[in-house]
Structures are given as structure tokens and as C-alpha cells.
C-alpha positions as CSV (number, residue, x, y, z in Angstrom):
1,M,1.2,-44.1,-9.6
2,N,3.5,-40.8,-9.8
3,T,1.8,-37.9,-8.6
4,S,2.4,-34.4,-10.5
5,I,2.2,-31.6,-7.5
6,L,2.6,-28.2,-8.2
7,N,3.8,-25.9,-5.1
8,I,2.8,-22.1,-5.2
9,L,4.6,-19.7,-3.3
10,C,2.3,-16.5,-2.8
11,E,3.0,-13.3,-1.8
12,G,-0.3,-12.6,0.3
13,Q,-3.5,-13.8,1.3
14,T,-5.1,-12.6,-2.0
15,E,-2.8,-14.6,-4.2
16,E,-3.3,-17.5,-2.0
17,R,-6.9,-17.6,-1.8
18,F,-6.8,-17.2,-6.0
19,V,-4.6,-20.3,-5.9
20,K,-7.1,-22.3,-3.5
21,D,-10.3,-21.3,-5.3
22,V,-9.4,-20.9,-8.8
23,L,-6.3,-22.4,-9.9
24,K,-6.4,-25.7,-7.6
25,P,-9.7,-27.0,-9.4
26,Y,-8.3,-26.0,-12.7
27,F,-5.2,-27.8,-12.3
28,A,-6.8,-30.6,-10.8
29,I,-8.9,-31.5,-14.2
30,H,-5.7,-31.6,-15.7
31,G,-4.3,-34.2,-13.3
32,I,-1.8,-31.5,-11.1
33,V,-2.3,-31.4,-7.8
34,V,-1.7,-27.8,-6.3
35,K,-0.2,-27.0,-2.9
36,S,0.4,-23.3,-1.8
37,R,2.2,-21.5,1.0
38,L,2.3,-17.8,2.0
39,L,6.0,-16.2,2.3
40,V,7.5,-16.3,5.5
41,T,7.8,-12.6,7.4
42,S,9.4,-14.1,10.6
43,R,10.0,-17.6,11.4
44,K,10.5,-16.7,15.0
45,K,6.8,-15.4,15.3
46,G,5.6,-17.9,12.8
47,T,3.9,-15.0,10.5
48,R,3.4,-15.2,6.9
49,G,2.3,-12.9,4.0
50,G,4.1,-10.1,2.4
51,M,7.4,-9.6,0.6
52,F,10.4,-7.5,1.7
53,S,13.8,-9.1,0.1
54,Y,14.5,-11.4,-2.7
55,T,16.3,-13.4,-0.1
56,Q,13.2,-14.0,1.5
57,A,11.7,-15.3,-1.5
58,K,14.6,-17.5,-2.3
59,N,15.2,-19.0,1.1
60,D,11.5,-19.8,1.2
61,L,11.7,-21.9,-2.3
62,T,14.8,-23.4,-1.3
63,R,13.6,-25.0,2.1
64,W,10.6,-26.2,0.2
65,M,12.4,-27.6,-2.4
66,K,14.3,-29.5,0.1
67,E,11.5,-30.7,2.1
68,V,10.2,-32.6,-1.0
69,E,13.3,-33.7,-2.7
70,H,13.1,-37.5,-1.8
71,R,9.3,-38.2,-2.3
72,G,9.8,-41.1,-4.8
73,S,6.2,-41.5,-5.7
74,E,5.8,-37.5,-6.4
75,T,7.2,-35.3,-8.8
76,H,7.2,-31.7,-7.5
77,F,7.0,-28.6,-9.5
78,F,7.3,-24.9,-7.9
79,T,6.2,-21.5,-9.2
80,T,5.4,-18.2,-7.7
81,M,2.6,-15.6,-7.5
82,F,4.2,-12.3,-6.8
83,D,3.3,-8.8,-7.9
84,F,5.5,-6.6,-10.2
85,Y,4.0,-3.8,-8.3
86,A,6.6,-3.0,-5.5
87,L,8.7,-6.0,-6.2
88,P,11.9,-5.8,-4.0
89,D,15.3,-4.2,-5.9
90,G,17.2,-7.4,-4.9
91,F,15.6,-9.6,-7.6
92,P,17.8,-10.9,-10.4
93,N,18.4,-8.5,-13.3
94,M,16.3,-5.7,-11.9
95,V,18.8,-3.0,-13.1
96,R,18.9,-4.1,-16.5
97,A,15.2,-4.8,-16.6
98,A,14.8,-1.2,-15.8
99,T,15.9,0.1,-19.0
100,I,13.6,-2.2,-21.0
101,A,10.5,-0.3,-22.2
102,D,8.4,-3.3,-22.8
103,P,6.7,-4.3,-20.0
104,Y,6.6,-8.0,-21.1
105,L,10.2,-8.1,-22.1
106,R,11.0,-6.5,-18.8
107,I,9.2,-9.0,-16.7
108,A,10.6,-11.9,-18.9
109,A,14.0,-10.6,-18.1
110,I,13.4,-10.7,-14.4
111,E,11.7,-14.0,-14.5
112,E,14.7,-15.8,-16.5
113,A,17.2,-14.4,-14.3
114,F,15.0,-15.6,-11.1
115,K,14.8,-19.4,-12.9
116,Q,18.6,-19.4,-13.5
117,D,19.4,-18.4,-10.1
118,M,17.1,-21.0,-8.4
119,G,18.9,-23.7,-10.5
120,S,15.9,-25.9,-11.1
121,D,14.4,-27.3,-14.4
122,R,11.3,-27.7,-12.3
123,F,10.8,-24.1,-11.4
124,V,8.6,-21.9,-13.5
125,P,9.0,-18.2,-11.8
126,Y,5.9,-15.9,-12.3
127,I,5.7,-12.3,-11.8
128,Q,2.3,-10.7,-12.1
129,L,1.8,-7.5,-14.3
130,H,1.6,-5.5,-12.4
131,E,-0.3,-7.0,-9.6
132,F,-2.9,-9.6,-9.1
133,E,-6.1,-7.2,-9.5
134,A,-5.2,-6.7,-13.0
135,L,-7.0,-9.8,-13.5
136,M,-10.2,-8.5,-12.0
137,F,-10.2,-6.1,-14.9
138,C,-10.9,-9.0,-17.5
139,D,-14.6,-8.5,-16.4
140,I,-14.6,-5.8,-13.8
141,A,-18.2,-5.7,-14.0
142,K,-18.6,-8.7,-12.0
143,L,-17.0,-6.8,-8.9
144,A,-20.7,-5.2,-8.4
145,D,-22.3,-8.5,-7.4
146,E,-20.0,-8.2,-4.3
147,Y,-20.8,-4.5,-3.9
148,P,-24.2,-3.5,-5.5
149,K,-24.1,-0.3,-4.0
150,C,-21.0,0.9,-6.0
151,F,-22.4,-0.3,-9.4
152,K,-21.8,2.9,-10.9
153,E,-18.3,3.5,-9.6
154,I,-17.4,-0.1,-10.8
155,E,-19.0,0.5,-14.0
156,S,-16.6,3.5,-14.5
157,L,-13.3,1.4,-13.9
158,K,-14.2,0.0,-17.6
159,D,-13.0,3.4,-18.7
160,V,-9.3,2.5,-17.4
161,L,-9.3,-0.7,-19.2
162,A,-10.4,1.3,-22.4
163,K,-7.1,3.4,-21.8
164,Y,-5.2,0.5,-22.0
165,N,-6.7,-0.8,-25.3
166,G,-8.5,-3.5,-23.2
167,N,-5.1,-5.2,-21.9
168,P,-5.5,-5.5,-18.0
169,E,-1.7,-6.6,-17.8
170,L,-0.9,-2.9,-19.0
171,I,-2.7,-0.9,-16.2
172,D,0.1,1.0,-14.3
173,Q,1.8,0.5,-11.0
174,S,1.7,3.8,-9.6
175,P,0.9,4.2,-5.8
176,E,-2.2,6.0,-7.0
177,T,-3.1,4.3,-10.0
178,A,-2.4,0.6,-9.7
179,P,-5.3,-1.9,-10.4
180,S,-6.1,-2.4,-6.6
181,R,-5.9,1.3,-5.7
182,R,-8.5,2.1,-8.5
183,I,-10.7,-0.7,-7.2
184,I,-10.4,0.3,-3.4
185,A,-11.1,4.2,-4.5
186,A,-14.6,2.8,-6.4
187,I,-15.6,0.4,-3.4
188,E,-14.6,2.8,-0.4
189,G,-14.5,6.4,-2.1
190,E,-17.7,7.1,-0.2
191,R,-17.4,4.6,2.6
192,K,-20.2,2.5,1.2
193,Y,-18.0,-0.5,1.9
194,K,-14.9,-1.8,3.2
195,Y,-12.9,-3.8,0.5
196,N,-12.3,-7.3,1.2
197,K,-9.1,-7.8,-1.0
198,P,-8.5,-11.7,-0.6
199,R,-12.2,-12.8,-0.6
200,S,-13.3,-10.4,-3.4
201,G,-10.1,-11.1,-5.7
202,A,-10.9,-14.7,-5.5
203,V,-14.8,-14.5,-6.0
204,V,-14.5,-12.1,-9.0
205,T,-11.6,-14.2,-10.7
206,E,-13.4,-17.5,-10.1
207,A,-16.9,-15.8,-11.7
208,I,-14.6,-14.4,-14.9
209,G,-13.3,-18.0,-15.0
210,M,-9.8,-19.2,-16.4
211,D,-10.7,-19.0,-20.1
212,A,-11.2,-15.7,-20.0
213,L,-8.2,-14.7,-17.8
214,M,-5.9,-16.5,-20.0
215,S,-7.7,-15.0,-23.2
216,H,-7.4,-11.3,-21.8
217,C,-3.9,-11.6,-20.1
218,T,-1.4,-12.8,-22.2
219,H,1.5,-13.1,-19.5
220,F,-0.8,-15.1,-17.2
221,R,-1.7,-17.2,-20.3
222,E,1.9,-17.9,-21.1
223,W,2.6,-18.8,-17.4
224,I,-0.3,-21.4,-17.2
225,E,1.0,-23.0,-20.6
226,R,4.7,-23.0,-19.3
227,I,3.4,-24.8,-16.0
228,H,1.7,-27.4,-18.6
229,H,4.7,-27.9,-20.8
230,V,7.3,-28.5,-17.8
231,V,5.1,-31.1,-16.3
232,E,4.3,-33.0,-19.4
233,S,7.9,-33.1,-20.2
234,V,8.8,-35.0,-17.1
235,K,5.9,-37.5,-17.6
């Protein structure tokens, strides 16, 4: 029996933990095995996590694709989980995309160029609008279960979502007001806690659940749907 395997290249530990704790069990229900890796930052030192160039991402994907290309009992698919926030300028079509006002069309232009550059029908690129922590704003109140002393500060984050008409993916990407910056300010503002980014991201999004994440985040939902479509088209 042929096994469908979805390989996800993650930008950092937060994304990788989300993949393992949330996406892996979700796709398992649909008969898809999920494997993940962190971006390589130094092959000599053996370190992973963090993106500094498009070449880095492309090389990692290319190596991984070559590793599995001759496994006859398995069909491998590839995707990414990168943030649009601080995405390196070297990504394909970034210059033209910068002129597109609509963030959904902007990200689609980059992802399509990324897919074309990789040259694989089994590659479904994904760049999160605007960063992973946007997903937590689907139900930011669940963050208080992790940091109960910050209940009031976390409740105030609901006002942020209201400013963006309830759409977490539109919360902007400036260094001061990106989703993660807002969360860190709420948790660490009075030094009540040290924010645990990888753990909290996975725990909160798992509590929110895939149905709610997909319902509130259009780009995220379309990514999941594209993966299902590509996998089904090969069966």
C-alpha cells in the first residue's frame, strides 16, 4: 500500500511544534503522514531554526526532495510554514508583490512564484499572514489558561482583533505591532511571566482546534485545502 507523506519545512521551533501537535494528528485522520524539519542555519555546526535567505530555504527543500525521490512505497509531498513577517527579500516575485495592496493577493503572488521556482507539482508553498501568532488570535482568550495572572492583558488583545474586523490574518507586521509582539507585551509587560513562544503557540492553537483556525483564517484554510487536493490528485 502506498503511503502519502507530507513533509513540512518549518521556519522555527514554534511552527515545528504546531506541526507536530496540531497538524500531524489532523492529517493522520485523513490518512496522511506528516514529517517536519527545521530550516538549516549552519550545516557545519548542525544548527537549525531561523531564516536568513531564500537560497537557504530552496536548498533545504531541494535536498529533502532528493532524499526521498526513489522511495517506491511512498508518495512524498512538500510544503512550508514560513512567516510573511520579515520574509527575506530574495524570495521570488517579492518586488512585484510589494506593489500589491491586498495582502492575500500579495502573498499569493509570492507563493505562486515560489512554487514555479521549485518546479514540483507536489510542492504546496505556504507563507503565513503575517506570522504564526496570528492563528492564536482566533481565540486569544485561551492564552489566559497558560498565563492566568495576565487575564486582563490578554482580554485586551480582543480589541486588536476587532480593529481588523475579526480577521487574524490582517493583523499587521510592523516590529511593534505584529501579533507576536502584541502577545509578548501582554504577557511580559509587568514581568509576570516569561513568554514561552513554542509551547504556548502549540497549546493555544491545539485548544482552539483546526475547525476554528480554518474558519477564521482564509489563507490558512486554503493551504490545508490545497494540500488535500494535491494529495487526492495523485492517488
